[in-house]
N, CA, C and O of each residue as an XYZ file, in Angstrom:
432
protein
N       0.840     -1.176      0.000
C       0.000      0.000      0.000
C       0.888      1.244      0.000
O       1.988      1.246      0.554
N       0.384      2.295     -0.633
C       1.148      3.530     -0.772
C       0.461      4.693     -0.063
O      -0.765      4.750      0.022
N       1.268      5.610      0.439
C       0.783      6.840      1.063
C       1.217      7.983      0.153
O       2.389      8.091     -0.209
N       0.258      8.838     -0.212
C       0.540      9.986     -1.083
C       0.569     11.249     -0.239
O      -0.345     11.502      0.545
N       1.625     12.042     -0.403
C       1.786     13.268      0.387
C       2.077     14.428     -0.553
O       3.028     14.387     -1.334
N       1.243     15.466     -0.467
C       1.476     16.684     -1.238
C       2.385     17.605     -0.459
O       2.044     18.020      0.648
N       3.535     17.932     -1.016
C       4.523     18.793     -0.361
C       4.524     20.161     -1.045
O       4.352     20.260     -2.260
N       4.721     21.207     -0.249
C       4.714     22.563     -0.815
C       6.099     23.070     -1.184
O       6.263     23.707     -2.225
N       7.083     22.804     -0.364
C       8.437     23.302     -0.634
C       9.439     22.160     -0.531
O       9.757     21.740      0.582
N       9.936     21.657     -1.614
C       9.550     21.993     -2.970
C       8.197     21.365     -3.310
O       7.762     20.418     -2.655
N       7.541     21.899     -4.333
C       6.218     21.424     -4.745
C       6.358     20.057     -5.406
O       6.744     19.952     -6.570
N       6.034     19.000     -4.638
C       6.191     17.627     -5.128
C       5.114     16.750     -4.517
O       4.577     17.048     -3.450
N       4.815     15.681     -5.201
C       3.988     14.615     -4.657
C       4.953     13.513     -4.260
O       5.681     12.985     -5.100
N       4.958     13.166     -2.981
C       5.821     12.097     -2.479
C       4.972     10.842     -2.301
O       3.847     10.904     -1.806
N       5.523      9.713     -2.707
C       4.851      8.427     -2.558
C       5.701      7.577     -1.620
O       6.871      7.306     -1.891
N       5.083      7.160     -0.500
C       5.789      6.363      0.502
C       5.186      4.972      0.608
O       3.996      4.783      0.354
N       6.008      3.998      0.983
C       5.525      2.665      1.296
C       4.916      2.717      2.692
O       5.579      3.151      3.634
N       3.664      2.284      2.842
C       2.969      2.429      4.126
C       3.551      1.537      5.220
O       3.408      1.848      6.402
N       4.187      0.464      4.859
C       4.740     -0.446      5.876
C       6.117     -0.024      6.366
O       6.390     -0.009      7.566
N       6.979      0.318      5.415
C       8.355      0.649      5.794
C       8.562      2.138      6.016
O       9.487      2.538      6.723
N       7.696      2.974      5.409
C       7.884      4.414      5.480
C       8.893      4.927      4.471
O       9.168      6.126      4.412
N       9.452      4.010      3.666
C      10.458      4.398      2.666
C       9.826      5.177      1.525
O       8.688      4.920      1.131
N      10.587      6.137      0.999
C      10.150      6.870     -0.185
C      10.223      5.931     -1.382
O      11.237      5.268     -1.600
N       9.140      5.879     -2.157
C       9.074      5.024     -3.338
C       9.400      5.834     -4.583
O      10.208      5.419     -5.413
N       8.762      6.998     -4.705
C       8.991      7.883     -5.842
C       8.437      9.254     -5.507
O       7.839      9.449     -4.449
N       8.638     10.208     -6.413
C       8.048     11.536     -6.262
C       7.940     12.169     -7.643
O       8.564     11.726     -8.607
N       7.131     13.214     -7.704
C       6.949     13.928     -8.971
C       6.681     15.396     -8.672
O       6.054     15.720     -7.663
N       7.145     16.274     -9.533
C       6.869     17.701     -9.389
C       5.394     17.971     -9.620
O       4.777     17.372    -10.501
N       4.823     18.882     -8.822
C       3.407     19.233     -8.943
C       3.233     20.741     -8.817
O       4.181     21.477     -8.545
N       2.002     21.173     -9.021
C       1.617     22.571     -8.930
C       2.035     23.169     -7.583
O       1.999     22.492     -6.556
N       2.432     24.445     -7.600
C       2.812     25.133     -6.374
C       1.619     25.424     -5.481
O       0.486     25.503     -5.955
N       1.872     25.582     -4.199
C       0.846     25.863     -3.194
C      -0.180     24.733     -3.140
O      -1.386     24.966     -3.046
N       0.334     23.500     -3.201
C      -0.512     22.305     -3.156
C      -1.369     22.307     -1.903
O      -0.892     22.581     -0.802
N      -2.642     21.995     -2.093
C      -3.555     21.925     -0.955
C      -4.298     20.593     -0.922
O      -4.118     19.805      0.007
N      -5.126     20.339     -1.922
C      -5.901     19.100     -1.944
C      -5.341     18.143     -2.992
O      -4.872     18.557     -4.052
N      -5.405     16.849     -2.665
C      -5.072     15.836     -3.657
C      -6.023     14.667     -3.486
O      -6.456     14.340     -2.381
N      -6.331     14.048     -4.616
C      -7.302     12.958     -4.625
C      -6.780     11.821     -5.478
O      -6.141     12.042     -6.507
N      -7.055     10.605     -5.043
C      -6.657      9.414     -5.770
C      -7.865      8.848     -6.513
O      -8.928      8.637     -5.928
N      -7.685      8.609     -7.796
C      -8.698      7.997     -8.652
C      -8.256      6.555     -8.877
O      -7.458      6.278     -9.772
N      -8.777      5.640     -8.063
C      -8.355      4.240     -8.106
C      -8.702      3.573     -9.431
O      -7.950      2.723     -9.909
N      -9.816      3.940    -10.024
C     -10.256      3.325    -11.278
C      -9.259      3.595    -12.401
O      -8.918      2.686    -13.158
N      -8.797      4.818    -12.511
C      -7.894      5.221    -13.599
C      -6.424      5.234    -13.184
O      -5.550      5.513    -14.004
N      -6.150      4.932    -11.912
C      -4.782      4.970    -11.383
C      -4.168      6.350    -11.568
O      -3.030      6.489    -12.018
N      -4.957      7.381    -11.207
C      -4.507      8.765    -11.319
C      -4.552      9.448     -9.962
O      -5.221      9.004     -9.029
N      -3.807     10.552     -9.895
C      -3.855     11.432     -8.734
C      -4.114     12.834     -9.266
O      -3.473     13.273    -10.220
N      -5.064     13.537     -8.638
C      -5.385     14.917     -9.008
C      -4.893     15.819     -7.885
O      -5.299     15.655     -6.734
N      -4.022     16.772     -8.209
C      -3.427     17.659     -7.220
C      -3.864     19.088     -7.530
O      -3.596     19.609     -8.613
N      -4.540     19.715     -6.569
C      -5.016     21.094     -6.734
C      -4.055     22.019     -6.004
O      -3.710     21.775     -4.848
N      -3.623     23.084     -6.679
C      -2.694     24.020     -6.060
C      -3.100     25.460     -6.289
O      -3.649     25.803     -7.336
N      -2.828     26.297     -5.308
C      -3.163     27.709     -5.356
C      -2.422     28.494     -6.418
O      -2.741     29.655     -6.672
N      -1.442     27.872     -7.036
C      -0.717     28.507     -8.135
C      -1.633     28.699     -9.353
O      -1.325     29.481    -10.252
N      -2.765     27.973     -9.371
C      -3.732     28.167    -10.438
C      -3.892     27.004    -11.394
O      -4.300     27.183    -12.541
N      -3.566     25.802    -10.914
C      -3.654     24.625    -11.778
C      -4.112     23.405    -10.986
O      -4.049     23.366     -9.757
N      -4.575     22.413    -11.744
C      -4.773     21.054    -11.245
C      -3.825     20.182    -12.046
O      -3.886     20.165    -13.275
N      -2.960     19.466    -11.370
C      -2.076     18.526    -12.057
C      -2.699     17.140    -12.019
O      -3.196     16.693    -10.986
N      -2.663     16.471    -13.160
C      -3.146     15.097    -13.275
C      -1.918     14.214    -13.426
O      -1.140     14.362    -14.368
N      -1.758     13.290    -12.480
C      -0.618     12.387    -12.510
C      -1.103     10.960    -12.727
O      -2.089     10.532    -12.128
N      -0.410     10.236    -13.579
C      -0.751      8.853    -13.878
C       0.180      7.939    -13.097
O       1.394      8.138    -13.078
N      -0.405      6.932    -12.450
C       0.386      5.946    -11.713
C       0.500      4.688    -12.557
O      -0.497      4.179    -13.069
N       1.712      4.195    -12.698
C       1.982      2.916    -13.361
C       2.935      2.161    -12.454
O       4.153      2.328    -12.525
N       2.354      1.323    -11.596
C       3.177      0.645    -10.597
C       3.754      1.683     -9.650
O       3.014      2.470     -9.059
N       5.060      1.688     -9.504
C       5.720      2.661     -8.634
C       6.227      3.883     -9.386
O       6.989      4.679     -8.838
N       5.810      4.032    -10.631
C       6.176      5.206    -11.421
C       4.974      6.135    -11.462
O       3.842      5.688    -11.648
N       5.220      7.422    -11.291
C       4.144      8.414    -11.365
C       4.655      9.612    -12.154
O       5.758     10.105    -11.920
N       3.825     10.074    -13.101
C       4.252     11.215    -13.913
C       3.054     12.079    -14.258
O       1.933     11.589    -14.396
N       3.310     13.385    -14.395
C       2.239     14.311    -14.757
C       1.881     14.111    -16.226
O       2.750     14.094    -17.097
N       0.582     13.962    -16.483
C       0.108     13.783    -17.856
C      -0.720     14.970    -18.335
O      -0.955     15.118    -19.534
N      -1.166     15.822    -17.401
C      -1.938     17.004    -17.803
C      -1.842     18.066    -16.720
O      -1.628     17.768    -15.545
N      -2.005     19.305    -17.146
C      -2.074     20.445    -16.228
C      -3.276     21.276    -16.663
O      -3.288     21.851    -17.751
N      -4.293     21.329    -15.794
C      -5.538     22.033    -16.093
C      -5.524     23.399    -15.424
O      -5.103     23.521    -14.273
N      -5.976     24.418    -16.128
C      -5.961     25.787    -15.617
C      -7.171     26.037    -14.733
O      -8.298     25.686    -15.085
N      -6.921     26.653    -13.571
C      -7.997     27.107    -12.686
C      -7.828     28.621    -12.550
O      -8.107     29.359    -13.495
N      -7.378     29.085    -11.396
C      -7.075     30.499    -11.163
C      -6.223     30.557     -9.894
O      -6.357     29.709     -9.012
N      -5.361     31.544     -9.808
C      -4.548     31.702     -8.601
C      -5.451     31.722     -7.378
O      -6.474     32.406     -7.357
N      -5.063     30.971     -6.368
C      -5.825     30.904     -5.124
C      -6.812     29.754     -5.066
O      -7.358     29.462     -4.001
N      -7.050     29.091     -6.197
C      -7.979     27.948     -6.219
C      -7.243     26.725     -5.696
O      -6.430     26.133     -6.406
N      -7.523     26.351     -4.471
C      -6.787     25.231     -3.883
C      -7.687     24.225     -3.186
O      -7.198     23.261     -2.596
N      -8.993     24.435     -3.247
C      -9.927     23.542     -2.564
C     -10.804     22.822     -3.584
O     -11.311     23.432     -4.525
N     -10.976     21.522     -3.385
C     -11.781     20.766     -4.325
C     -12.386     19.526     -3.711
O     -12.221     19.246     -2.523
N     -13.085     18.796     -4.545
C     -13.733     17.550     -4.131
C     -13.771     16.607     -5.318
O     -14.254     16.976     -6.388
N     -13.264     15.386     -5.140
C     -13.326     14.344     -6.158
C     -14.527     13.468     -5.823
O     -14.633     12.945     -4.713
N     -15.434     13.311     -6.791
C     -16.612     12.451     -6.626
C     -16.411     11.273     -7.567
O     -16.697     11.363     -8.761
N     -15.918     10.174     -7.020
C     -15.551      9.026     -7.853
C     -16.750      8.421     -8.577
O     -16.612      7.963     -9.711
N     -17.913      8.410     -7.951
C     -19.090      7.806     -8.583
C     -19.534      8.574     -9.830
O     -20.236      8.029    -10.681
N     -19.122      9.833     -9.931
C     -19.463     10.659    -11.089
C     -18.250     10.937    -11.985
O     -18.383     11.550    -13.044
N     -17.079     10.487    -11.556
C     -15.819     10.742    -12.271
C     -15.599     12.231    -12.499
O     -15.182     12.656    -13.576
N     -15.889     13.015    -11.462
C     -15.757     14.469    -11.579
C     -14.937     15.056    -10.438
O     -15.006     14.611     -9.292
N     -14.157     16.073    -10.797
C     -13.400     16.848     -9.826
C     -13.984     18.250     -9.809
O     -14.031     18.928    -10.835
N     -14.426     18.676     -8.643
C     -14.983     20.018     -8.465
C     -13.920     20.873     -7.789
O     -13.325     20.460     -6.794
N     -13.683     22.068     -8.331
C     -12.672     22.974     -7.775
C     -13.327     24.324     -7.485
O     -13.976     24.910     -8.351
N     -13.145     24.807     -6.253
C     -13.648     26.128     -5.861
C     -12.640     27.176     -6.321
O     -11.477     27.162     -5.916
N     -13.106     28.082     -7.170
C     -12.238     29.118     -7.738
C     -12.645     30.457     -7.131
O     -13.787     30.880     -7.308
N     -11.736     31.140     -6.415
C     -12.096     32.390     -5.757
C     -12.212     33.563     -6.720
O     -11.673     33.535     -7.826
N     -12.916     34.581     -6.282
C     -12.992     35.832     -7.047
C     -11.607     36.471     -7.039
O     -10.983     36.605     -5.987
N     -11.135     36.863     -8.216
C      -9.824     37.514     -8.342
C      -9.800     38.358     -9.600
O     -10.405     38.002    -10.611
N      -9.100     39.473     -9.534
C      -8.841     40.311    -10.715
C     -10.111     40.625    -11.507
O     -10.111     40.561    -12.736
N     -11.187     40.964    -10.802
C     -12.431     41.343    -11.453
C     -13.284     40.188    -11.950
O     -14.347     40.402    -12.533
N     -12.824     38.971    -11.722
C     -13.608     37.799    -12.115
C     -14.289     37.232    -10.874
O     -13.678     37.140     -9.809
N     -15.557     36.854    -11.017
C     -16.314     36.324     -9.889
C     -15.889     34.921     -9.488
O     -15.232     34.203    -10.242
N     -16.286     34.556     -8.277
C     -16.022     33.208     -7.789
C     -16.858     32.213     -8.591
O     -17.928     32.546     -9.099
N     -16.354     31.002     -8.691
C     -17.079     29.963     -9.421
C     -16.623     28.592     -8.979
O     -15.602     28.443     -8.307
N     -17.385     27.607     -9.362
C     -16.989     26.208     -9.180
C     -16.715     25.665    -10.564
O     -17.555     25.763    -11.459
N     -15.527     25.086    -10.739
C     -15.200     24.471    -12.028
C     -15.322     22.965    -11.885
O     -14.987     22.391    -10.849
N     -15.805     22.345    -12.936
C     -16.011     20.900    -12.929
C     -15.166     20.281    -14.032
O     -15.253     20.676    -15.195
N     -14.350     19.310    -13.654
C     -13.517     18.579    -14.602
C     -13.972     17.124    -14.592
O     -14.080     16.510    -13.530
N     -14.234     16.584    -15.758
C     -14.701     15.201    -15.855
C     -13.567     14.318    -16.347
O     -12.958     14.593    -17.381
N     -13.286     13.256    -15.600
C     -12.225     12.324    -15.976
C     -12.639     11.542    -17.212
O     -13.782     11.101    -17.328
N     -11.715     11.380    -18.116
C     -11.989     10.641    -19.363
C     -11.268      9.313    -19.335
O     -11.365      8.538    -20.287
């Protein structure tokens, strides 16, 4: 079993072995990481960061790599993954004259 940890400085996703605590791998992710979600069906991890992006990482065994970077807005760091709907909801704050909104990303 693996433990996923979103780190801010440096901005990385760390993957640890739950039994030994050893680092298995890591990957660079969006800055100001806040929420991360595991999509067991697709073997993906979605990382939301206040830098203004959602990073999509693909897991293949003990290898993990970013396969997409979705644009949100600076400060958007809170979200919810609803696995039964295959959707990621991200709360986007009001900034620079643009109103607050909820963005919905559907996993393909």
